[in-house]
MDTraj code that builds the backbone (N, CA, C; nanometers):
import mdtraj as md
import numpy as np

residues = "MET LYS LYS VAL PRO GLY ILE ASP LYS SER LEU ALA PHE TYR PRO LEU ASN LEU ALA VAL LEU THR VAL SER ASP THR ARG THR GLU GLU THR ASP THR SER GLY ALA LEU LEU ALA ASP ARG ALA ARG GLY ALA GLY HIS VAL VAL VAL GLU ARG ARG ILE VAL ARG ASP ASP VAL ASP GLU ILE ARG SER ALA ILE GLY ARG TRP ILE ALA ASP PRO GLY VAL ASP VAL VAL LEU THR THR GLY GLY THR GLY PHE SER PRO ARG ASP VAL THR PRO GLU ALA ILE LYS PRO LEU PHE SER ARG GLU MET ASP GLY PHE SER VAL VAL PHE HIS GLN VAL SER MET GLY THR VAL GLY VAL SER THR LEU GLN SER ARG ALA PHE ALA GLY GLN ALA GLY ASP THR PHE VAL PHE CYS VAL PRO GLY SER THR GLY ALA CYS ARG ASP ALA TRP ASP HIS VAL PHE ALA PHE GLU LEU ASP SER ARG TYR ARG PRO CYS SER LEU VAL GLY GLN ILE GLU ARG TYR ARG GLY VAL CYS PRO".split()
xyz = np.array([
    [-5.9744, 2.9926, -27.1661],
    [-6.0242, 3.1183, -27.1154],
    [-6.1360, 3.1687, -27.2075],
    [-6.2488, 3.1969, -27.1491],
    [-6.3641, 3.2441, -27.2263],
    [-6.3459, 3.3904, -27.2625],
    [-6.3708, 3.4220, -27.3904],
    [-6.3594, 3.5602, -27.4354],
    [-6.4883, 3.6352, -27.4036],
    [-6.4732, 3.7578, -27.3609],
    [-6.5864, 3.8437, -27.3287],
    [-6.6289, 3.9165, -27.4561],
    [-6.7600, 3.9227, -27.4845],
    [-6.8040, 3.9965, -27.6030],
    [-6.7614, 4.1426, -27.5951],
    [-6.7226, 4.2000, -27.7074],
    [-6.6846, 4.3404, -27.7095],
    [-6.6092, 4.3772, -27.8351],
    [-6.5643, 4.5017, -27.8398],
    [-6.4896, 4.5550, -27.9531],
    [-6.3433, 4.5129, -27.9401],
    [-6.2910, 4.4505, -28.0436],
    [-6.1510, 4.4122, -28.0482],
    [-6.0781, 4.5163, -28.1335],
    [-6.0140, 4.6125, -28.0682],
    [-5.9520, 4.7244, -28.1397],
    [-5.8295, 4.6844, -28.2215],
    [-5.7864, 4.5597, -28.2100],
    [-5.6744, 4.5142, -28.2929],
    [-5.7208, 4.4785, -28.4352],
    [-5.8516, 4.4710, -28.4547],
    [-5.9074, 4.4358, -28.5854],
    [-5.9355, 4.5603, -28.6681],
    [-5.9480, 4.5425, -28.7979],
    [-5.9799, 4.6531, -28.8892],
    [-6.1251, 4.6949, -28.8723],
    [-6.1486, 4.8245, -28.8840],
    [-6.2842, 4.8800, -28.8824],
    [-6.3294, 4.8994, -29.0265],
    [-6.4479, 4.8494, -29.0600],
    [-6.5048, 4.8651, -29.1933],
    [-6.6292, 4.9530, -29.1833],
    [-6.6239, 5.0733, -29.2392],
    [-6.7384, 5.1645, -29.2274],
    [-6.8561, 5.1199, -29.3139],
    [-6.9747, 5.1473, -29.2620],
    [-7.0979, 5.1185, -29.3339],
    [-7.1554, 5.2479, -29.3906],
    [-7.2346, 5.2347, -29.4957],
    [-7.3091, 5.3473, -29.5513],
    [-7.4504, 5.3393, -29.4954],
    [-7.4873, 5.4421, -29.4186],
    [-7.6167, 5.4434, -29.3523],
    [-7.7048, 5.5555, -29.4052],
    [-7.8347, 5.5315, -29.4034],
    [-7.9349, 5.6343, -29.4311],
    [-8.0198, 5.6461, -29.3051],
    [-8.0603, 5.7679, -29.2728],
    [-8.1396, 5.7934, -29.1525],
    [-8.2712, 5.8572, -29.1930],
    [-8.3810, 5.7955, -29.1493],
    [-8.5145, 5.8461, -29.1807],
    [-8.5881, 5.8787, -29.0522],
    [-8.6373, 6.0006, -29.0429],
    [-8.7241, 6.0401, -28.9323],
    [-8.8669, 6.0409, -28.9842],
    [-8.9545, 5.9730, -28.9124],
    [-9.0958, 5.9684, -28.9479],
    [-9.1696, 6.0573, -28.8486],
    [-9.2225, 6.1698, -28.8980],
    [-9.2898, 6.2650, -28.8086],
    [-9.3735, 6.3635, -28.8884],
    [-9.4879, 6.3990, -28.8327],
    [-9.5721, 6.5024, -28.8922],
    [-9.5324, 6.6414, -28.8444],
    [-9.4462, 6.6482, -28.7431],
    [-9.4173, 6.7775, -28.6810],
    [-9.2714, 6.8199, -28.6850],
    [-9.1798, 6.7289, -28.7026],
    [-9.0381, 6.7640, -28.6955],
    [-8.9878, 6.8274, -28.8242],
    [-8.8884, 6.9143, -28.8059],
    [-8.8185, 6.9772, -28.9175],
    [-8.6702, 6.9465, -28.8998],
    [-8.5864, 6.9848, -28.9969],
    [-8.4415, 6.9656, -28.9834],
    [-8.3904, 7.0282, -28.8537],
    [-8.4471, 7.1429, -28.8166],
    [-8.4008, 7.2142, -28.6974],
    [-8.4465, 7.1475, -28.5678],
    [-8.5619, 7.0813, -28.5692],
    [-8.6162, 7.0241, -28.4454],
    [-8.6006, 6.8725, -28.4357],
    [-8.5421, 6.8114, -28.5359],
    [-8.5277, 6.6658, -28.5384],
    [-8.4044, 6.6215, -28.4599],
    [-8.4164, 6.6208, -28.3288],
    [-8.3026, 6.5813, -28.2443],
    [-8.2758, 6.4309, -28.2506],
    [-8.3782, 6.3527, -28.2772],
    [-8.3599, 6.2071, -28.2828],
    [-8.2822, 6.1641, -28.4068],
    [-8.3240, 6.2119, -28.5229],
    [-8.2509, 6.1809, -28.6458],
    [-8.1094, 6.2354, -28.6408],
    [-8.0963, 6.3559, -28.5828],
    [-7.9633, 6.4170, -28.5698],
    [-7.8732, 6.3318, -28.4812],
    [-7.9286, 6.2803, -28.3714],
    [-7.8481, 6.1973, -28.2816],
    [-7.7994, 6.0722, -28.3540],
    [-7.8886, 6.0042, -28.4258],
    [-7.8470, 5.8831, -28.4974],
    [-7.7403, 5.9143, -28.6019],
    [-7.7605, 6.0219, -28.6780],
    [-7.6624, 6.0592, -28.7807],
    [-7.5294, 6.0981, -28.7177],
    [-7.5329, 6.1763, -28.6109],
    [-7.4100, 6.2190, -28.5431],
    [-7.3348, 6.1004, -28.4831],
    [-7.4083, 6.0099, -28.4185],
    [-7.3443, 5.8926, -28.3583],
    [-7.2822, 5.8051, -28.4682],
    [-7.3533, 5.7893, -28.5795],
    [-7.3007, 5.7073, -28.6892],
    [-7.1713, 5.7675, -28.7435],
    [-7.1728, 5.8970, -28.7707],
    [-7.0507, 5.9630, -28.8205],
    [-6.9385, 5.9541, -28.7173],
    [-6.9715, 5.9763, -28.5918],
    [-6.8714, 5.9702, -28.4852],
    [-6.8078, 5.8326, -28.4724],
    [-6.8831, 5.7294, -28.5089],
    [-6.8314, 5.5923, -28.5035],
    [-6.7482, 5.5583, -28.6262],
    [-6.7479, 5.6472, -28.7276],
    [-6.6686, 5.6228, -28.8473],
    [-6.7478, 5.5782, -28.9686],
    [-6.8802, 5.5735, -28.9561],
    [-6.9648, 5.5342, -29.0687],
    [-6.9941, 5.6552, -29.1569],
    [-7.0509, 5.6302, -29.2734],
    [-7.0875, 5.7354, -29.3673],
    [-7.2395, 5.7471, -29.3685],
    [-7.2907, 5.8665, -29.3442],
    [-7.4342, 5.8905, -29.3550],
    [-7.4576, 5.9438, -29.4960],
    [-7.5138, 5.8592, -29.5809],
    [-7.5310, 5.8961, -29.7215],
    [-7.6507, 5.9873, -29.7431],
    [-7.7490, 5.9779, -29.6541],
    [-7.8654, 6.0654, -29.6651],
    [-7.9429, 6.0641, -29.5351],
    [-8.0048, 6.1771, -29.5069],
    [-8.0937, 6.1908, -29.3905],
    [-8.2183, 6.2628, -29.4378],
    [-8.3344, 6.2046, -29.4088],
    [-8.4614, 6.2623, -29.4539],
    [-8.5643, 6.2611, -29.3435],
    [-8.6665, 6.3426, -29.3626],
    [-8.7841, 6.3436, -29.2759],
    [-8.9048, 6.3234, -29.3667],
    [-8.9921, 6.2294, -29.3292],
    [-9.1173, 6.2095, -29.4015],
    [-9.2326, 6.2097, -29.3013],
    [-9.3509, 6.2380, -29.3517],
    [-9.4702, 6.2363, -29.2668],
    [-9.5065, 6.0930, -29.2285],
    [-9.5897, 6.0812, -29.1268],
    [-9.6427, 5.9515, -29.0851],
    [-9.7442, 5.9058, -29.1897],
    [-9.6941, 5.8550, -29.2986],
    [-9.7772, 5.8133, -29.4107],
    [-9.7140, 5.6894, -29.4730],
    [-9.7915, 5.5828, -29.4842],
    [-9.7388, 5.4556, -29.5335],
    [-9.6676, 5.4722, -29.6668],
    [-9.7290, 5.5422, -29.7613],
    [-9.6685, 5.5558, -29.8944],
    [-9.5383, 5.6354, -29.8905],
    [-9.5333, 5.7427, -29.8127],
    [-9.4106, 5.8234, -29.8037],
    [-9.2979, 5.7449, -29.7380],
    [-9.3307, 5.6738, -29.6313],
    [-9.2299, 5.5933, -29.5611],
    [-9.1779, 5.4845, -29.6543],
    [-9.2701, 5.4121, -29.7153],
    [-9.2327, 5.3009, -29.8026],
    [-9.1514, 5.3487, -29.9224],
    [-9.1850, 5.4641, -29.9758],
    [-9.1113, 5.5189, -30.0898],
    [-8.9669, 5.5498, -30.0524],
    [-8.9475, 5.6158, -29.9383],
    [-8.8111, 5.6503, -29.8940],
    [-8.7297, 5.5243, -29.8667],
    [-8.7871, 5.4304, -29.7935],
    [-8.7166, 5.3068, -29.7598],
    [-8.6902, 5.2252, -29.8870],
    [-8.7894, 5.2167, -29.9746],
    [-8.7741, 5.1402, -30.0981],
    [-8.6614, 5.1922, -30.1857],
    [-8.6467, 5.3243, -30.1901],
    [-8.5390, 5.3840, -30.2696],
    [-8.4032, 5.3444, -30.2120],
    [-8.3910, 5.3470, -30.0795],
    [-8.2637, 5.3110, -30.0167],
    [-8.2351, 5.1621, -30.0293],
    [-8.3386, 5.0792, -30.0206],
    [-8.3199, 4.9348, -30.0363],
    [-8.2666, 4.9040, -30.1761],
    [-8.3134, 4.9766, -30.2737],
    [-8.2713, 4.9552, -30.4125],
    [-8.1337, 5.0131, -30.4429],
    [-8.0813, 5.0943, -30.3531],
    [-7.9532, 5.1620, -30.3745],
    [-7.8401, 5.0765, -30.3172],
    [-7.7518, 5.0221, -30.4017],
    [-7.6426, 4.9390, -30.3504],
    [-7.5438, 5.0183, -30.2645],
    [-7.5543, 5.1506, -30.2654],
    [-7.4677, 5.2344, -30.1829],
    [-7.5187, 5.2541, -30.0413],
    [-7.6313, 5.1907, -30.0067],
    [-7.6863, 5.1987, -29.8710],
    [-7.6838, 5.0591, -29.8100],
    [-7.6091, 5.0449, -29.7012],
    [-7.5990, 4.9158, -29.6328],
    [-7.7056, 4.8989, -29.5257],
    [-7.7309, 5.0070, -29.4518],
    [-7.8198, 5.0023, -29.3357],
    [-7.9072, 5.1274, -29.3353],
    [-8.0332, 5.1091, -29.2994],
    [-8.1252, 5.2208, -29.2805],
    [-8.1663, 5.2229, -29.1344],
    [-8.1567, 5.3396, -29.0731],
    [-8.2037, 5.3595, -28.9363],
    [-8.3233, 5.4528, -28.9432],
    [-8.4362, 5.4113, -28.8843],
    [-8.5515, 5.5002, -28.8798],
    [-8.5843, 5.5324, -28.7354],
    [-8.6422, 5.6497, -28.7160],
    [-8.6873, 5.6920, -28.5847],
    [-8.8270, 5.7502, -28.5994],
    [-8.9174, 5.7040, -28.5160],
    [-9.0535, 5.7558, -28.5163],
    [-9.1542, 5.6620, -28.5786],
    [-9.2792, 5.6798, -28.5365],
    [-9.3900, 5.6053, -28.5940],
    [-9.4036, 5.4627, -28.5471],
    [-9.3393, 5.4280, -28.4344],
    [-9.3434, 5.2894, -28.3869],
    [-9.4334, 5.2711, -28.2649],
    [-9.5077, 5.3736, -28.2299],
    [-9.5945, 5.3636, -28.1120],
    [-9.7335, 5.3138, -28.1467],
    [-9.8312, 5.3559, -28.0671],
    [-9.9679, 5.3079, -28.0830],
    [-10.0684, 5.4169, -28.1148],
    [-10.0214, 5.5372, -28.1450],
    [-10.1176, 5.6403, -28.1839],
    [-10.1683, 5.6056, -28.3244],
    [-10.2852, 5.6543, -28.3604],
    [-10.3397, 5.6213, -28.4926],
    [-10.2474, 5.6604, -28.6085],
    [-10.1617, 5.7591, -28.5911],
    [-10.0715, 5.8025, -28.6984],
    [-9.9435, 5.7197, -28.7048],
    [-9.9147, 5.6351, -28.6073],
    [-9.7920, 5.5553, -28.6047],
    [-9.8047, 5.4352, -28.6978],
    [-9.7459, 5.4474, -28.8171],
    [-9.7619, 5.3428, -28.9195],
    [-9.6290, 5.2913, -28.9746],
    [-9.5198, 5.3196, -28.9064],
    [-9.3900, 5.2742, -28.9572],
    [-9.3841, 5.1220, -28.9744],
    [-9.4268, 5.0426, -28.8753],
    [-9.4220, 4.8966, -28.8975],
    [-9.5077, 4.8516, -29.0157],
    [-9.6246, 4.9106, -29.0301],
    [-9.7140, 4.8717, -29.1387],
    [-9.6547, 4.9090, -29.2751],
    [-9.5766, 5.0168, -29.2781],
    [-9.5148, 5.0607, -29.4031],
    [-9.3941, 4.9764, -29.4404],
    [-9.3139, 4.9374, -29.3431],
    [-9.1842, 4.8765, -29.3718],
    [-9.1828, 4.7239, -29.3661],
    [-9.2523, 4.6654, -29.2723],
    [-9.2448, 4.5186, -29.2581],
    [-9.2786, 4.4421, -29.3855],
    [-9.3742, 4.4872, -29.4677],
    [-9.4006, 4.4128, -29.5914],
    [-9.2817, 4.4103, -29.6886],
    [-9.1849, 4.4986, -29.6698],
    [-9.0667, 4.5033, -29.7564],
    [-8.9607, 4.4008, -29.7154],
    [-8.9725, 4.3455, -29.5963],
    [-8.8710, 4.2550, -29.5434],
    [-8.8771, 4.1166, -29.6067],
    [-8.7592, 4.0613, -29.6327],
    [-8.7481, 3.9203, -29.6673],
    [-8.7238, 3.8389, -29.5405],
    [-8.6682, 3.9061, -29.4376],
    [-8.6419, 3.8424, -29.3082],
    [-8.6607, 3.9451, -29.1980],
    [-8.7161, 3.9006, -29.0854],
    [-8.7258, 3.9878, -28.9681],
    [-8.6169, 3.9504, -28.8691],
    [-8.5691, 4.0490, -28.7966],
    [-8.4656, 4.0298, -28.6949],
    [-8.5321, 4.0422, -28.5581],
    [-8.5965, 3.9350, -28.5154],
    [-8.6735, 3.9372, -28.3917],
    [-8.5893, 3.9749, -28.2699],
    [-8.4646, 3.9328, -28.2694],
    [-8.3772, 3.9594, -28.1557],
    [-8.3543, 4.1075, -28.1306],
    [-8.3587, 4.1901, -28.2357],
    [-8.3380, 4.3328, -28.2154],
    [-8.4430, 4.3901, -28.1214],
    [-8.5683, 4.3574, -28.1454],
    [-8.6747, 4.4087, -28.0601],
    [-8.6541, 4.3651, -27.9145],
    [-8.6166, 4.2408, -27.8966],
    [-8.5941, 4.1880, -27.7615],
    [-8.4831, 4.2667, -27.6916],
    [-8.3691, 4.2813, -27.7591],
    [-8.2551, 4.3519, -27.6993],
    [-8.2894, 4.4989, -27.6763],
    [-8.3538, 4.5634, -27.7734],
    [-8.3915, 4.7036, -27.7560],
    [-8.4822, 4.7199, -27.6342],
    [-8.5804, 4.6323, -27.6186],
    [-8.6720, 4.6438, -27.5044],
    [-8.6010, 4.6163, -27.3722],
    [-8.5032, 4.5287, -27.3716],
    [-8.4261, 4.5057, -27.2493],
    [-8.3518, 4.6327, -27.2090],
    [-8.2879, 4.6961, -27.3050],
    [-8.2162, 4.8214, -27.2787],
    [-8.3148, 4.9285, -27.2344],
    [-8.4238, 4.9423, -27.3076],
    [-8.5238, 5.0450, -27.2809],
    [-8.5891, 5.0262, -27.1437],
    [-8.6044, 4.9042, -27.1011],
    [-8.6618, 4.8760, -26.9689],
    [-8.5807, 4.9461, -26.8602],
    [-8.4505, 4.9544, -26.8805],
    [-8.3647, 5.0196, -26.7822],
    [-8.3771, 5.1710, -26.7803],
    [-8.4277, 5.2307, -26.8880],
    [-8.4371, 5.3774, -26.8925],
    [-8.5794, 5.4291, -26.8804],
    [-8.6773, 5.3556, -26.9350],
    [-8.8163, 5.4042, -26.9276],
    [-8.9097, 5.3054, -26.8593],
    [-8.8553, 5.1965, -26.8056],
    [-8.9382, 5.0991, -26.7357],
    [-9.0380, 5.0321, -26.8294],
    [-9.1545, 4.9983, -26.7737],
    [-9.2532, 4.9265, -26.8533],
    [-9.3136, 5.0109, -26.9650],
    [-9.2824, 5.1384, -26.9697],
    [-9.3269, 5.2207, -27.0826],
    [-9.2694, 5.1692, -27.2143],
    [-9.1660, 5.0860, -27.2066],
    [-9.1098, 5.0265, -27.3278],
    [-9.2144, 4.9445, -27.4031],
    [-9.3183, 4.9003, -27.3334],
    [-9.4240, 4.8227, -27.3979],
    [-9.4990, 4.9041, -27.5029],
    [-9.4868, 5.0363, -27.4967],
    [-9.5567, 5.1231, -27.5917],
    [-9.4781, 5.1414, -27.7215],
    [-9.3682, 5.0692, -27.7357],
    [-9.2868, 5.0772, -27.8565],
    [-9.3009, 4.9502, -27.9379],
    [-9.3095, 4.9669, -28.0682],
    [-9.3079, 4.8531, -28.1597],
    [-9.1775, 4.8540, -28.2391],
    [-9.0661, 4.8778, -28.1701],
    [-8.9341, 4.8779, -28.2355],
    [-8.9135, 4.7434, -28.3038],
    [-8.8510, 4.7467, -28.4219],
    [-8.8323, 4.6239, -28.4981],
    [-8.7182, 4.6423, -28.5967],
    [-8.6761, 4.5308, -28.6578],
    [-8.5689, 4.5357, -28.7575],
    [-8.5848, 4.4169, -28.8511],
    [-8.5190, 4.4282, -28.9654],
    [-8.5219, 4.3190, -29.0607],
    [-8.4312, 4.3461, -29.1785],
    [-8.4374, 4.2576, -29.2738],
    [-8.3557, 4.2678, -29.3942],
    [-8.4474, 4.2725, -29.5156],
    [-8.4200, 4.3679, -29.6032],
    [-8.4929, 4.3814, -29.7296],
    [-8.3875, 4.3791, -29.8394],
    [-8.3874, 4.2754, -29.9181],
    [-8.2780, 4.2572, -30.0127],
    [-8.1498, 4.2392, -29.9333],
    [-8.0482, 4.3181, -29.9653],
    [-7.9221, 4.3126, -29.8903],
    [-7.9118, 4.4250, -29.7872],
    [-8.0190, 4.4991, -29.7671],
    [-8.0175, 4.6145, -29.6771],
    [-8.0815, 4.5784, -29.5437],
    [-8.0149, 4.6161, -29.4358],
    [-8.0710, 4.5970, -29.3027],
    [-8.1411, 4.7254, -29.2604],
    [-8.2600, 4.7113, -29.2021],
    [-8.3415, 4.8258, -29.1611],
    [-8.3749, 4.8098, -29.0133],
    [-8.3450, 4.9148, -28.9354],
    [-8.3741, 4.9170, -28.7925],
    [-8.4691, 5.0330, -28.7645],
    [-8.5766, 5.0067, -28.6905],
    [-8.6777, 5.1089, -28.6635],
    [-8.6973, 5.1236, -28.5136],
    [-8.6730, 5.2442, -28.4643],
    [-8.6824, 5.2726, -28.3215],
    [-8.7797, 5.3885, -28.2976],
    [-8.8217, 5.4054, -28.1731],
    [-8.9137, 5.5148, -28.1419],
    [-8.8541, 5.6520, -28.1747],
    [-8.9416, 5.7506, -28.1751],
    [-8.9027, 5.8856, -28.2127],
    [-8.8387, 5.9693, -28.1043],
    [-8.8345, 5.9215, -27.9825],
    [-8.7732, 6.0021, -27.8765],
    [-8.6216, 5.9987, -27.8874],
    [-8.5598, 6.1091, -27.8516],
    [-8.4137, 6.1157, -27.8543],
    [-8.3544, 6.0142, -27.7576],
    [-8.4189, 5.9932, -27.6447],
    [-8.3718, 5.8947, -27.5476],
    [-8.3718, 5.7539, -27.6045],
    [-8.4760, 5.7192, -27.6786],
    [-8.4832, 5.5861, -27.7394],
    [-8.3729, 5.5692, -27.8436],
    [-8.3473, 5.6745, -27.9201],
    [-8.2399, 5.6679, -28.0210],
    [-8.1038, 5.6554, -27.9537],
    [-8.0855, 5.7256, -27.8427],
    [-7.9602, 5.7159, -27.7680],
    [-7.9422, 5.5732, -27.7156],
    [-8.0484, 5.5179, -27.6564],
    [-8.0419, 5.3793, -27.6069],
    [-8.0067, 5.2830, -27.7200],
    [-8.0745, 5.2990, -27.8341],
    [-8.0519, 5.2089, -27.9462],
    [-7.9080, 5.2194, -27.9965],
    [-7.8591, 5.3418, -28.0120],
    [-7.7216, 5.3550, -28.0627],
    [-7.6199, 5.3067, -27.9608],
    [-7.6270, 5.3600, -27.8399],
    [-7.5230, 5.3338, -27.7403],
    [-7.5173, 5.1890, -27.6936],
    [-7.6305, 5.1195, -27.6975],
    [-7.6342, 4.9835, -27.6418],
    [-7.6537, 4.8736, -27.7451],
    [-7.6867, 4.9103, -27.8688],
    [-7.7082, 4.8082, -27.9718],
    [-7.6279, 4.8406, -28.0983],
    [-7.6607, 4.9497, -28.1656],
    [-7.5981, 4.9810, -28.2941],
    [-7.4469, 4.9989, -28.2837],
    [-7.3999, 5.0612, -28.1774],
    [-7.2558, 5.0850, -28.1627],
    [-7.1770, 4.9545, -28.1683],
    [-7.2386, 4.8465, -28.1291],
    [-7.1721, 4.7163, -28.1301],
    [-7.2070, 4.6363, -28.2558],
    [-7.3342, 4.6248, -28.2841],
    [-7.3787, 4.5403, -28.3955],
    [-7.3324, 4.5938, -28.5308],
    [-7.3081, 4.7243, -28.5402],
    [-7.2642, 4.7837, -28.6665],
    [-7.1138, 4.8090, -28.6706],
    [-7.0408, 4.7558, -28.5746],
    [-6.8953, 4.7709, -28.5697],
    [-6.8305, 4.6378, -28.6076],
    [-6.7546, 4.6389, -28.7157],
    [-6.6926, 4.5161, -28.7669],
    [-6.5975, 4.4516, -28.6667],
    [-6.5544, 4.5267, -28.5679],
    [-6.4584, 4.4737, -28.4705],
    [-6.5259, 4.4046, -28.3525],
    [-6.6587, 4.4090, -28.3480],
    [-6.7292, 4.3462, -28.2360],
    [-6.7185, 4.1950, -28.2455],
    [-6.6860, 4.1324, -28.1357],
    [-6.6749, 3.9883, -28.1279],
    [-6.7668, 3.9346, -28.0207],
    [-6.8319, 3.8214, -28.0455],
    [-6.7877, 3.7178, -28.1358],
    [-6.8222, 3.7434, -28.2831],
    [-6.9179, 3.8276, -28.3167],
    [-6.9467, 3.8600, -28.4560],
    [-7.0320, 3.9866, -28.4601],
    [-7.0352, 4.0487, -28.5769],
    [-7.1203, 4.1668, -28.5942],
    [-7.1988, 4.1506, -28.7234],
    [-7.2947, 4.2377, -28.7407],
    [-7.3765, 4.2345, -28.8613],
    [-7.2962, 4.2715, -28.9856],
    [-7.1844, 4.3369, -28.9684],
    [-7.1045, 4.3841, -29.0819],
    [-7.0652, 4.2686, -29.1741],
    [-7.0372, 4.1533, -29.1195],
    [-7.0011, 4.0381, -29.2006],
    [-7.1137, 3.9879, -29.2886],
    [-7.2363, 4.0346, -29.2630],
    [-7.3518, 3.9971, -29.3445],
    [-7.3809, 4.0986, -29.4549],
    [-7.3085, 4.2101, -29.4538],
    [-7.3237, 4.3121, -29.5582],
    [-7.2529, 4.2594, -29.6833],
    [-7.3198, 4.2638, -29.7969],
    [-7.2682, 4.1999, -29.9184],
    [-7.1234, 4.2365, -29.9483],
    [-7.0876, 4.3645, -29.9436],
    [-6.9517, 4.4047, -29.9834],
    [-6.8457, 4.3651, -29.8803],
    [-6.8877, 4.3234, -29.7614],
    [-6.7923, 4.2816, -29.6582],
    [-6.7959, 4.1317, -29.6307],
    [-6.8791, 4.0573, -29.7036],
    [-6.8810, 3.9125, -29.6821],
    [-6.7444, 3.8556, -29.7174],
    [-6.6931, 3.7740, -29.6289],
    [-6.5619, 3.7158, -29.6518],
    [-6.4493, 3.7987, -29.5936],
    [-6.4740, 3.9284, -29.5716],
    [-6.3729, 4.0159, -29.5123],
    [-6.3878, 4.0142, -29.3602],
    [-6.5131, 4.0217, -29.3170],
    [-6.5425, 4.0178, -29.1732],
    [-6.5910, 3.8776, -29.1383],
    [-6.5332, 3.8213, -29.0352],
    [-6.5784, 3.6864, -28.9959],
    [-6.7196, 3.6898, -28.9394],
])
top = md.Topology()
chain = top.add_chain()
for i, resn in enumerate(residues, 1):
    res = top.add_residue(resn, chain, resSeq=i)
    for name in ("N", "CA", "C"):
        top.add_atom(name, md.element.get_by_symbol(name[0]), res)
traj = md.Trajectory(xyz[None], top)
C-alpha cells in the first residue's frame, strides 16, 4: 500500500527557531501584515520566532540582517517577505543569493505552482527563492499577505514540520540530524 504524503501525528514534533524579515521602504510594525502572518503562523504551528525585523529595500541592510541570523546558531530558518519583484527597489535576491552555499530550486517551482492557483500568471512577477547559507535555510517570498499565506499554508506548514512524510527539511537542521529521518 502506497503511503500518501502528509503529517504523521503519531511522530514527535520538533520546533524550529525562525527569524522573520520584512523588506519594505513603507511598512512599519503596525502595517506589516505579511511579516505578522508568517510569525503568527510559525508560532501557531509550534515553532519559536526568535526575532522579527523590518529593513528597507537596501542590499546592505538586507544582507546585514540575514548575515547576523546565519551566524547565529540559535536560528534554524529565516523567512523573508518583500523585495522579490521587478521594481527597481526590489533587491532581495541580489542581497541574499550571494550568501548561499546551495540554492533550493524546487522551492520556487512549488511556490509558483501554488501561486498560479491564487494569482494566475501574475506569479511570473515574483522572484521567490530559497537556499542554504551555512546551516541556516532561508526562504524569500513576495511582500503581499496573500503570497505569505500561500507560502505558509501550502509549503512551510509541511516542509518545516518534522512529522511530514516522506521527509521534511527538519532532518537537515544540524541539531535535529539523526533525530528526524
